[in-house]
C-alpha positions as CSV (number, residue, x, y, z in Angstrom):
1,M,0.3,0.4,0.2
2,L,2.9,2.7,1.2
3,A,4.6,1.4,-2.4
4,S,1.1,2.4,-4.6
5,M,0.7,5.8,-3.0
6,A,4.5,7.0,-3.3
7,F,4.6,6.6,-7.1
8,K,1.3,8.6,-7.6
9,R,1.1,11.3,-10.2
10,V,1.5,15.1,-8.9
11,V,-1.8,16.6,-9.1
12,F,-1.9,20.3,-9.5
13,E,-4.8,21.8,-7.5
14,E,-7.2,24.4,-8.6
15,W,-5.8,27.2,-6.6
16,V,-2.0,26.7,-9.0
17,L,-4.0,28.0,-11.3
18,I,-5.3,30.7,-10.1
19,I,-2.4,32.2,-8.7
20,V,-0.9,31.8,-12.1
21,I,-3.2,33.4,-14.4
22,C,-3.6,36.4,-10.9
23,S,-0.3,36.8,-11.7
24,F,-0.3,37.2,-15.2
25,G,-3.4,39.5,-15.4
26,I,-1.2,42.0,-12.7
27,V,1.7,42.3,-15.2
28,A,-0.1,42.4,-18.5
29,G,-2.0,45.2,-16.3
30,I,0.8,47.2,-15.7
31,F,2.4,47.0,-19.1
32,L,-0.8,48.2,-20.6
33,I,-1.5,51.4,-18.3
34,G,2.6,52.0,-19.0
35,T,2.0,51.9,-22.7
36,I,-1.3,53.8,-22.6
37,R,0.4,56.5,-20.7
38,A,2.6,56.6,-22.7
39,L,1.1,57.1,-25.9
40,L,-1.1,59.6,-24.3
41,L,2.0,61.9,-23.2
42,P,2.5,65.4,-24.7
43,K,4.5,66.1,-27.7
44,D,6.5,68.0,-26.3
45,Q,7.2,66.1,-22.7
46,R,7.7,63.4,-25.2
47,D,10.8,65.8,-27.0
48,H,11.7,67.3,-23.4
49,L,11.4,62.9,-21.7
50,A,13.8,61.6,-25.3
51,N,16.6,64.0,-25.0
52,L,16.8,64.3,-20.8
53,P,20.6,63.2,-20.7
54,L,21.6,59.6,-20.1
55,E,23.3,58.9,-16.4
56,G,27.0,58.5,-18.7
57,D,25.8,61.7,-20.8
58,A,27.1,64.2,-17.8
59,S,30.3,65.5,-19.9
60,P,31.9,64.2,-22.7
61,P,34.3,62.4,-23.5
62,P,37.6,62.9,-23.5
63,P,39.6,63.3,-27.5
64,P,41.2,59.8,-28.2
65,D,44.9,59.7,-28.0
66,P,46.3,60.7,-32.0
67,S,49.7,58.6,-30.9
68,P,49.6,55.5,-32.3
69,P,50.3,52.5,-29.4
70,N,54.2,51.4,-28.9
71,K,54.9,47.9,-29.8
72,P,57.6,46.5,-28.5
């Protein structure tokens, strides 16, 4: 009797499916809200946000070294 119980299939319960569906719905809802907000931005605010400097763009990069590398 114990041997037959040890090899039973794992049966997924209904609550597991509910958790998966709820998680997908939450992620899809957040994505849709973000997409709709981005599409509804006024043109001037879109242009302003598109031209914001990135984190590493605060100062211009140093000019490249014109001398060739030394080869031994």
